[in-house]
C-alpha positions as CSV (number, residue, x, y, z in Angstrom):
1,M,198.2,-172.9,129.2
2,R,196.9,-171.4,132.7
3,F,200.5,-169.0,132.0
4,R,199.0,-168.0,128.5
5,V,196.2,-167.1,129.8
6,C,197.4,-165.0,132.6
7,Q,199.6,-163.2,130.7
8,L,197.2,-162.1,128.6
9,I,195.0,-161.4,131.2
10,N,197.8,-159.7,132.0
11,K,198.5,-157.3,129.1
12,L,194.8,-156.3,128.5
13,L,194.4,-154.9,132.1
14,N,197.5,-153.2,132.0
15,N,197.3,-152.0,128.3
16,L,193.6,-150.1,129.0
17,G,193.4,-146.6,129.6
18,D,192.8,-144.4,133.2
19,D,189.5,-144.5,131.8
20,A,188.6,-147.3,130.2
21,A,186.0,-149.8,132.4
22,I,185.1,-153.3,132.7
23,D,181.7,-154.5,132.7
24,D,181.2,-155.6,136.4
25,E,180.6,-159.3,135.9
26,L,183.4,-159.4,133.8
27,A,185.7,-157.8,136.0
28,E,184.4,-160.2,139.3
29,R,185.0,-163.3,136.8
30,I,188.6,-161.9,135.9
31,F,189.0,-161.1,140.2
32,E,188.1,-164.3,140.8
33,S,190.5,-166.2,138.2
34,M,193.4,-164.7,138.6
35,L,193.1,-165.1,142.7
36,T,192.8,-168.9,141.9
37,R,196.1,-168.7,139.8
38,L,197.8,-166.7,142.7
39,H,198.1,-169.8,144.6
40,D,198.9,-172.4,141.3
41,K,201.9,-174.4,141.7
42,I,204.2,-172.9,139.2
43,P,205.4,-169.2,140.0
44,A,205.6,-168.0,136.4
45,V,201.6,-168.2,136.8
46,R,201.9,-166.5,140.0
47,V,203.8,-163.9,138.6
48,Q,201.6,-163.5,135.9
49,A,198.5,-163.3,137.8
50,V,200.3,-160.9,140.1
51,A,200.7,-158.4,138.0
52,A,197.0,-159.3,136.2
53,I,194.8,-158.0,138.7
54,S,197.5,-155.2,139.9
55,R,194.5,-151.9,138.7
56,L,192.3,-154.1,140.3
57,Q,193.8,-153.1,143.9
58,D,192.1,-150.2,146.3
59,P,194.6,-148.9,148.1
60,S,191.9,-147.2,149.8
61,D,190.3,-149.9,151.9
62,P,192.6,-151.2,154.2
63,E,191.0,-155.3,153.8
64,C,190.9,-154.9,150.4
65,I,191.5,-158.3,148.9
66,V,194.3,-158.4,146.2
67,S,196.7,-156.3,148.7
68,S,195.7,-158.5,151.4
69,T,196.4,-161.4,149.3
70,Y,199.8,-159.9,148.0
71,L,200.5,-159.3,151.4
72,E,200.6,-163.1,152.5
73,L,202.4,-164.0,148.7
74,M,205.0,-161.1,149.8
75,S,205.2,-163.2,153.4
76,N,204.7,-166.4,152.9
77,D,205.4,-167.1,149.0
78,A,208.7,-170.4,148.3
79,S,209.7,-168.1,144.6
80,A,211.8,-165.0,145.0
81,E,210.1,-164.3,141.4
82,V,206.7,-164.0,143.5
83,R,207.7,-162.0,146.2
84,R,209.9,-159.5,143.4
85,A,206.6,-159.6,141.2
86,V,204.1,-158.6,144.8
87,L,207.0,-155.8,145.7
88,L,206.7,-153.8,141.9
89,N,202.7,-154.2,142.1
90,I,201.3,-153.9,145.1
91,A,200.2,-150.0,145.9
92,L,201.9,-148.5,148.7
93,S,199.6,-146.7,151.0
94,S,199.9,-146.2,155.1
95,H,198.6,-150.5,155.6
96,T,201.2,-151.9,153.4
97,L,203.5,-149.6,153.9
98,E,203.6,-150.8,157.1
99,R,203.9,-154.4,156.1
100,I,206.9,-153.9,153.3
101,I,209.7,-152.1,155.2
102,G,208.7,-155.3,157.8
103,T,209.3,-157.8,155.4
104,C,212.4,-156.2,154.3
105,T,214.5,-156.1,157.8
């Protein structure tokens, strides 16, 4: 069930147009739920949660909670699939690029 919910949210958010807007309260609830799912016990759920909140990143903010969590997962998650999903979805910025290159070497 958690997998399918994360998958549905992923599809909904990623199929919104570039100019689409969602209510702030709804965005916050989605954000909090998906942050919880990023630490789910099942790797497939974590992969879907990573993909679901990729559009909620702010590459210009060095303290963006999504990017910070992605960097943590990229370094510490036991699942190679989750680490791969993070690499595919993390927004590239001077802050994240440094850590990505450091992790790969």
